[in-house]
C-alpha positions as CSV (number, residue, x, y, z in Angstrom):
1,X,72.5,83.7,3.9
2,X,70.3,84.4,0.9
3,X,72.2,81.8,-1.1
4,X,71.7,79.1,1.6
5,X,68.1,79.7,1.7
6,X,67.8,79.3,-2.0
7,X,69.8,76.1,-1.7
8,X,67.6,74.8,0.9
9,X,64.6,75.5,-1.2
10,X,66.1,73.9,-4.2
11,X,66.8,70.8,-2.2
12,X,63.0,70.3,-1.8
13,X,62.8,70.9,1.9
14,X,60.0,73.2,3.0
15,X,60.1,75.5,5.9
16,X,57.9,73.1,7.8
17,X,60.2,70.2,7.4
18,X,63.2,72.3,8.5
19,X,61.3,73.2,11.7
20,X,60.8,69.6,12.7
21,X,57.3,68.7,11.2
22,X,56.7,65.0,10.6
23,X,56.9,64.1,6.9
24,X,54.2,62.1,5.0
25,X,54.9,58.3,5.1
26,X,53.7,57.8,1.6
27,X,53.5,60.0,-1.4
28,X,50.2,61.5,-2.6
29,X,50.2,59.1,-5.5
30,X,50.5,56.0,-3.2
31,X,47.7,57.4,-1.1
32,X,45.5,57.7,-4.1
33,X,46.2,54.1,-5.1
34,X,45.3,52.8,-1.6
35,X,42.0,54.7,-1.6
36,X,41.1,53.3,-5.0
37,X,41.9,49.8,-3.8
38,X,39.4,50.2,-0.9
39,X,36.6,50.3,-3.4
40,X,37.8,47.5,-5.7
41,X,35.8,44.2,-6.4
42,X,36.3,41.8,-3.4
43,X,38.2,38.6,-3.9
44,X,35.7,35.7,-4.7
45,X,37.0,32.1,-4.3
46,X,35.0,29.6,-6.4
47,X,34.8,25.9,-5.6
48,X,36.8,24.9,-8.6
49,X,37.0,21.2,-7.6
50,X,33.2,20.8,-7.4
51,X,32.7,22.7,-10.6
52,X,35.2,20.6,-12.5
53,X,33.7,17.4,-11.0
54,X,30.2,18.4,-12.0
55,X,31.4,19.2,-15.6
56,X,33.1,15.8,-15.9
57,X,29.8,14.1,-14.8
58,X,27.8,16.1,-17.3
59,X,30.3,15.3,-20.1
60,X,30.4,11.6,-19.2
61,X,26.5,11.4,-19.2
62,X,26.4,13.1,-22.6
63,X,29.0,10.6,-23.9
64,X,27.0,7.7,-22.4
65,X,23.8,8.8,-24.0
66,X,25.5,9.2,-27.4
67,X,27.1,5.8,-27.2
68,X,24.5,3.9,-25.2
69,X,22.8,2.2,-28.1
70,X,25.7,-0.2,-28.9
71,X,26.1,-0.8,-25.1
72,X,22.4,-1.6,-24.6
73,X,22.5,-3.9,-27.7
74,X,25.3,-5.9,-26.0
75,X,23.6,-6.2,-22.6
76,X,20.0,-6.7,-23.7
77,X,18.7,-10.2,-24.4
78,X,15.2,-11.7,-24.9
79,X,13.4,-13.2,-21.9
80,X,14.2,-16.9,-21.8
81,X,12.7,-17.9,-18.5
82,X,9.8,-16.8,-16.2
83,X,10.2,-18.3,-12.8
84,X,7.2,-18.3,-10.4
85,X,7.7,-18.3,-6.6
86,X,5.2,-18.7,-3.8
87,X,3.2,-21.2,-1.8
88,X,0.1,-22.4,-3.5
89,X,-2.9,-24.4,-2.3
90,X,-5.6,-23.4,-4.8
91,X,-3.9,-21.6,-7.6
92,X,-3.4,-23.9,-10.7
93,X,0.3,-23.6,-11.4
94,X,-0.2,-24.6,-15.0
95,X,-2.7,-21.8,-15.5
96,X,-0.3,-19.3,-14.1
97,X,2.6,-20.5,-16.2
98,X,0.6,-20.5,-19.4
99,X,-0.6,-17.0,-18.5
100,X,2.9,-15.7,-18.2
101,X,4.4,-17.5,-21.3
102,X,3.4,-14.5,-23.4
103,X,6.3,-12.5,-22.0
104,X,8.9,-15.0,-23.2
105,X,11.0,-13.4,-25.9
106,X,10.4,-9.8,-24.9
107,X,13.4,-7.5,-24.3
108,X,15.0,-8.1,-20.9
109,X,15.8,-4.4,-20.4
110,X,12.7,-2.8,-22.1
111,X,10.0,-5.1,-20.7
112,X,7.3,-3.3,-18.6
113,X,7.5,-5.0,-15.1
114,X,4.1,-3.3,-14.1
115,X,2.4,-5.0,-17.1
116,X,3.7,-8.4,-15.9
117,X,2.6,-7.7,-12.4
118,X,-0.9,-6.7,-13.5
119,X,-1.2,-9.7,-15.8
120,X,-0.4,-12.1,-12.9
121,X,-2.8,-10.3,-10.5
122,X,-5.6,-10.6,-13.1
123,X,-6.0,-14.2,-12.2
124,X,-8.6,-14.8,-9.6
125,X,-6.5,-16.8,-7.2
126,X,-3.6,-14.3,-7.2
127,X,-3.9,-11.8,-4.4
128,X,-0.7,-9.9,-5.2
129,X,2.5,-10.3,-7.3
130,X,5.9,-8.6,-7.6
131,X,8.3,-8.9,-10.5
132,X,12.1,-8.5,-10.8
133,X,14.7,-9.0,-13.6
134,X,17.5,-11.5,-13.0
135,X,20.3,-10.9,-15.5
136,X,20.9,-12.0,-18.1
137,X,17.4,-13.2,-19.3
138,X,15.1,-14.3,-16.5
139,X,12.0,-12.8,-14.8
140,X,11.1,-13.8,-11.2
141,X,7.4,-13.5,-10.3
142,X,6.7,-13.7,-6.6
143,X,3.0,-14.5,-6.1
144,X,0.9,-14.3,-2.9
145,X,-2.2,-16.6,-3.2
146,X,-5.7,-15.6,-2.1
147,X,-6.7,-16.8,1.3
148,X,-10.5,-17.7,1.2
149,X,-12.5,-16.9,4.4
150,X,-16.1,-17.2,3.3
151,X,-18.6,-17.6,0.5
152,X,-20.1,-14.4,-0.8
153,X,-23.6,-13.9,-2.3
154,X,-23.6,-17.5,-3.6
155,X,-21.3,-16.9,-6.5
156,X,-18.0,-15.5,-5.2
157,X,-15.6,-15.8,-2.3
158,X,-14.2,-13.3,0.3
159,X,-10.5,-13.4,1.3
160,X,-9.4,-12.8,4.8
161,X,-9.1,-9.0,4.1
162,X,-12.8,-8.8,3.1
163,X,-12.1,-8.5,-0.6
164,X,-14.3,-10.2,-3.2
165,X,-12.9,-12.5,-5.8
166,X,-14.5,-14.9,-8.2
167,X,-12.7,-18.2,-9.0
168,X,-13.8,-20.4,-11.9
169,X,-15.4,-22.8,-9.5
170,X,-16.7,-22.7,-6.0
171,X,-16.6,-26.5,-5.6
172,X,-15.0,-27.6,-2.4
173,X,-15.8,-24.5,-0.5
174,X,-19.1,-25.5,1.1
175,X,-17.4,-25.7,4.5
176,X,-16.8,-21.9,4.5
177,X,-19.3,-19.5,6.1
178,X,-22.2,-18.3,3.9
179,X,-22.1,-14.5,3.9
180,X,-24.2,-12.1,1.8
181,X,-24.9,-8.4,1.5
182,X,-24.1,-5.4,-0.7
183,X,-20.6,-5.6,-2.2
184,X,-19.7,-2.4,-0.6
185,X,-20.3,-3.8,2.9
186,X,-18.3,-7.1,2.4
187,X,-15.6,-6.1,5.0
188,X,-18.3,-5.1,7.5
189,X,-20.2,-8.4,7.1
190,X,-17.0,-10.5,7.5
191,X,-16.1,-8.6,10.6
192,X,-19.6,-8.9,12.1
193,X,-19.6,-12.6,11.4
194,X,-16.3,-13.1,13.3
195,X,-17.6,-11.0,16.2
196,X,-20.8,-13.0,16.6
197,X,-19.1,-16.4,16.0
198,X,-16.7,-15.7,18.9
199,X,-19.5,-14.4,21.2
200,X,-21.8,-17.4,20.6
201,X,-19.0,-20.0,21.0
202,X,-19.1,-19.2,24.7
203,X,-22.7,-20.7,24.7
204,X,-21.7,-23.7,22.5
205,X,-23.7,-22.2,19.6
206,X,-22.2,-22.5,16.1
207,X,-23.1,-20.2,13.3
208,X,-22.2,-20.6,9.6
209,X,-23.8,-17.6,8.0
210,X,-24.6,-13.9,8.2
211,X,-26.8,-11.8,5.9
212,X,-27.0,-8.0,5.7
213,X,-30.1,-6.9,3.9
214,X,-30.3,-3.8,1.7
215,X,-32.1,-1.8,4.4
216,X,-29.6,-2.6,7.1
217,X,-31.2,-5.5,8.9
218,X,-29.0,-8.3,10.1
219,X,-29.7,-12.1,10.1
220,X,-27.5,-15.0,11.1
221,X,-27.7,-18.7,10.2
222,X,-27.2,-21.4,12.7
223,X,-25.2,-24.6,12.1
224,X,-28.6,-26.4,11.6
225,X,-29.6,-24.0,8.7
226,X,-31.9,-22.0,11.1
227,X,-32.1,-18.3,10.4
228,X,-32.2,-15.9,13.3
229,X,-33.6,-12.5,12.6
230,X,-31.8,-9.7,14.6
231,X,-33.0,-6.6,12.9
232,X,-31.2,-3.3,12.9
233,X,-30.8,-2.1,16.5
234,X,-29.4,-3.3,19.8
235,X,-27.8,-6.2,18.0
236,X,-25.6,-7.5,20.9
237,X,-28.4,-7.2,23.4
238,X,-30.7,-9.2,21.1
239,X,-28.0,-11.7,20.5
240,X,-27.5,-12.3,24.2
241,X,-31.3,-12.8,24.7
242,X,-31.3,-15.3,21.8
243,X,-28.4,-17.2,23.2
244,X,-30.1,-17.4,26.6
245,X,-33.5,-18.8,25.2
246,X,-31.8,-21.0,22.7
247,X,-29.6,-22.9,25.2
248,X,-32.4,-23.3,27.7
249,X,-35.4,-24.1,25.5
250,X,-34.8,-24.4,21.8
251,X,-31.6,-26.4,21.4
252,X,-33.2,-29.8,22.1
253,X,-35.8,-29.2,19.5
254,X,-33.8,-27.2,17.0
255,X,-34.3,-29.7,14.2
256,X,-38.0,-28.7,14.3
257,X,-37.3,-25.0,14.1
258,X,-37.5,-23.1,10.8
259,X,-36.8,-19.5,12.0
260,X,-36.2,-17.6,15.2
261,X,-37.2,-13.8,15.4
262,X,-35.6,-11.8,18.2
263,X,-36.6,-8.3,16.9
264,X,-39.1,-7.9,19.7
265,X,-38.6,-5.8,22.8
266,X,-39.1,-8.7,25.1
267,X,-38.9,-12.4,24.2
268,X,-38.6,-14.1,20.8
269,X,-40.9,-15.6,18.2
270,X,-40.3,-19.1,16.7
271,X,-41.6,-20.4,13.4
272,X,-41.7,-24.2,13.4
273,X,-41.3,-26.5,10.5
274,X,-44.6,-27.8,9.0
275,X,-44.1,-31.4,10.2
276,X,-43.1,-30.3,13.7
277,X,-45.6,-31.0,16.6
278,X,-45.3,-27.5,18.0
279,X,-47.4,-24.3,17.8
280,X,-47.1,-22.5,14.5
281,X,-45.6,-19.4,16.2
282,X,-44.6,-18.8,19.8
283,X,-43.3,-16.1,21.9
284,X,-41.3,-16.7,25.1
């Protein structure tokens, strides 16, 4: 019996094993390995396709920059034609073409398009311009012409947007309204003229001028060159009173009228021309 016990012990079986205890599923060494693996660096998957693609783009860009000079030299040519497009009534085409000829011969790829645009817009009759390249050697300049709406302060014109421009000559624009005032109020004067023109047309009264004085007083000019003084306050009310008196009393004798003053609380004052057979001043 003692020999059997020693044999059992030599075989590596412990007393616990012989009595039916459950053996370990893994060896202590395997257990230590598993515990160590639980604290290892996690598996990180990188987007290799995107990284490789980005690297290819960068390398291609570098190669393009390094070898771009011969490529640009082959593609670039001097400007051989400047084409102007647009509808023109007042803008002298010969003047515009001569003005843009200075860009002929410049590099097609290196030319400053903003410079061409600013050069075209420097001409008085050019409201706006846009420029584009047309390969291999052409520039196309699209021009919008000024649209004159009124004369301004006797030596300039206003366009329909209330902007001031000064052409070389004002000949041929006498038919436009005669507007005047501080340059900073040009849009306001043009708007007021349009408002009063529409209001008085209902009474068959035509006006062809508006003046805004430095202190803010308004005057308007009738078709017969008669000035109407409106002042600074209650403008629409005073205009309505003027229209009423004018259509009933003054219109038949307007050729003898020099000035009409409606700045009074009630009634108006009329200054007659020197040759007229009317009182020198009159309220009514």
